[in-house]
C-alpha positions as CSV (number, residue, x, y, z in Angstrom):
1,M,104.7,82.0,94.6
2,N,103.2,82.8,91.0
3,H,103.6,86.6,89.9
4,G,102.7,86.2,86.4
5,F,101.5,88.0,83.3
6,H,99.1,87.3,80.8
7,G,98.4,89.4,77.6
8,G,97.5,89.6,74.4
9,K,100.0,86.5,72.2
10,G,102.4,86.3,74.9
11,K,102.9,83.5,77.7
12,R,102.3,83.3,81.2
13,T,105.3,82.9,82.5
14,G,105.7,83.4,86.9
15,L,108.5,85.1,88.0
16,G,110.8,83.1,90.8
17,C,114.3,84.1,92.7
18,D,117.5,82.4,92.7
19,D,118.5,79.6,90.3
20,F,114.9,78.0,87.8
21,L,114.9,77.2,85.1
22,L,113.1,79.4,82.2
23,S,111.9,77.6,78.8
24,L,112.3,80.1,76.0
25,K,111.6,79.4,72.5
26,G,112.3,75.6,73.3
27,F,116.0,77.2,74.7
28,C,116.0,75.8,78.6
29,C,118.7,77.2,80.8
30,K,119.6,77.5,84.9
31,L,119.9,81.4,85.6
32,N,120.6,83.3,89.0
33,T,117.9,86.4,87.3
34,I,114.5,86.9,87.1
35,F,113.4,87.3,84.0
36,L,109.6,88.4,83.0
37,V,108.2,87.4,79.7
38,V,105.5,89.2,78.4
39,P,103.6,89.3,75.2
40,Y,105.9,89.6,71.7
41,F,108.6,87.7,74.1
42,W,109.9,91.7,75.5
43,S,111.4,91.3,79.0
44,V,112.6,93.4,82.1
45,N,116.4,91.8,83.2
46,M,116.4,92.4,87.2
47,T,119.1,90.9,89.3
48,A,117.5,88.2,92.6
49,N,118.6,91.5,94.9
50,G,116.4,93.9,93.0
51,E,117.8,95.9,90.1
52,L,114.3,97.9,89.7
53,K,115.1,99.1,93.0
54,D,118.1,100.2,92.3
55,L,117.0,102.0,89.4
56,F,114.6,104.5,91.9
57,S,116.7,104.5,94.7
58,Q,116.1,107.3,96.9
59,D,118.5,110.0,95.4
60,D,116.8,109.1,92.4
61,L,113.1,109.8,93.4
62,E,113.8,112.9,94.5
63,M,115.8,113.7,91.2
64,L,112.3,112.8,89.6
65,F,110.2,114.9,92.0
66,P,112.0,117.1,94.4
67,A,110.9,118.1,97.7
68,G,110.5,121.5,96.6
69,R,107.9,121.0,94.5
70,A,105.5,120.5,97.1
71,D,105.8,124.7,97.9
72,M,105.5,125.4,94.3
73,F,102.0,123.3,94.3
74,F,100.8,125.2,97.2
75,E,102.0,128.7,96.0
76,S,100.4,128.1,93.3
77,M,97.1,127.0,94.8
78,F,97.3,129.3,97.6
79,G,99.4,132.0,96.9
80,D,102.1,130.9,99.8
81,S,103.7,127.8,99.9
82,E,103.3,127.9,103.6
83,E,100.0,127.3,103.5
84,G,100.5,123.4,102.3
85,A,99.1,121.0,105.2
86,F,102.4,118.5,103.7
87,D,105.3,118.5,101.8
88,I,105.2,115.9,98.7
89,G,107.6,112.8,98.5
90,L,107.6,109.9,95.7
91,A,108.3,106.9,96.6
92,F,108.8,103.6,94.3
93,K,106.5,100.3,95.9
94,A,107.1,97.6,93.7
95,H,107.3,96.1,90.1
96,R,104.9,93.8,89.0
97,G,104.1,92.4,85.5
98,N,104.3,94.7,82.9
99,E,103.6,97.7,85.5
100,L,106.0,100.1,87.7
101,H,103.9,101.0,91.1
102,F,105.4,104.3,92.8
103,E,103.1,106.3,95.2
104,F,103.3,110.1,96.4
105,Q,103.6,110.2,99.5
106,L,101.9,113.0,101.6
107,H,104.0,113.7,105.1
108,Q,102.0,116.4,107.1
109,R,104.3,119.4,108.2
110,P,104.8,120.4,111.7
111,G,102.1,122.1,113.5
112,K,99.7,121.1,110.1
113,C,96.9,118.9,110.5
114,L,96.6,116.3,107.5
115,A,93.1,115.7,107.4
116,C,91.1,113.4,105.0
117,N,88.9,115.8,103.5
118,L,92.0,118.1,102.5
119,T,93.5,114.7,100.3
120,Y,90.8,112.7,99.3
121,G,90.2,114.8,96.3
122,L,94.1,115.0,95.6
123,P,93.8,112.5,92.6
124,Q,91.9,114.7,90.8
125,V,94.0,117.4,91.1
126,F,96.7,115.9,90.7
127,K,96.3,114.4,87.8
128,R,95.8,118.1,85.8
129,H,98.0,119.9,87.8
130,P,101.2,121.4,86.1
131,V,103.5,121.4,88.9
132,I,102.7,117.5,90.0
133,N,103.0,117.0,86.1
134,V,102.4,113.7,86.7
135,G,102.7,112.8,82.4
136,G,105.7,114.7,83.0
137,L,107.0,112.2,85.2
138,A,105.7,109.3,83.8
139,E,108.1,110.4,81.0
140,E,110.9,110.6,82.8
141,I,110.7,107.4,84.7
142,E,110.3,106.0,81.0
143,N,113.5,107.5,80.1
144,R,115.6,105.2,82.7
145,L,114.2,102.1,81.2
146,D,116.6,102.4,78.7
147,G,114.8,102.7,75.9
148,K,113.4,99.2,75.9
149,F,109.9,100.1,77.5
150,R,107.5,102.9,77.0
151,C,104.9,104.1,79.2
152,D,102.1,103.0,77.7
153,R,99.3,104.8,80.1
154,W,99.7,105.6,84.1
155,E,96.9,105.9,86.4
156,L,96.5,107.6,89.9
157,G,94.4,105.4,92.7
158,A,92.7,106.4,95.4
159,T,94.1,108.4,98.3
160,R,95.0,106.0,101.9
161,E,95.4,107.1,104.5
162,L,98.1,105.2,106.6
163,S,98.4,107.0,109.7
164,R,97.4,110.3,110.8
165,E,100.8,111.6,109.4
166,L,100.8,109.7,106.2
167,H,98.5,109.5,103.7
168,V,99.6,108.0,100.0
169,I,98.3,108.5,96.9
170,P,99.0,105.0,94.5
171,L,100.6,105.5,90.6
172,V,101.3,103.2,88.2
173,L,102.7,102.9,84.9
174,S,101.6,100.0,82.4
175,L,105.0,99.5,80.3
176,E,104.9,98.7,76.9
177,N,107.5,97.1,74.5
178,K,108.9,99.8,72.0
179,A,109.7,96.9,69.8
180,A,106.6,95.1,69.1
């Protein structure tokens, strides 16, 4: 399976697991890690068992986006956090090419209704709302990448209904090498 990335003056190189060969600048070595080679040869090192997954553990995600932020959001919108129909959590989904994929997970609160008409307009609200602060969240995530990369841009996708009790809003961060 090829999960390659192509852009700029870089070379198209796929991701692979366990032992594979990587040829970079004429040097060939056997590796037990995954490397992503992207424009100007900047790379993200990941172990085969998912180092980036470990970087965004559940505890880390809760620090980045605390559960109490949903109450603050509803208080700012309605004047009372009890009016909120859902809790908001952050989940790390994948690392693909030069992108990190997260999602805001909207979990229905007991006794409340998580209606589509309530959640489908949220990406536009989240983009600008100071309590959700997607731009600040992107900066915090960037800070966890050891200063090697910067978040070039972020984008919220359309709300998806996974079940009556769970809706998600995709968040994609595009990374750029700071050294480039």
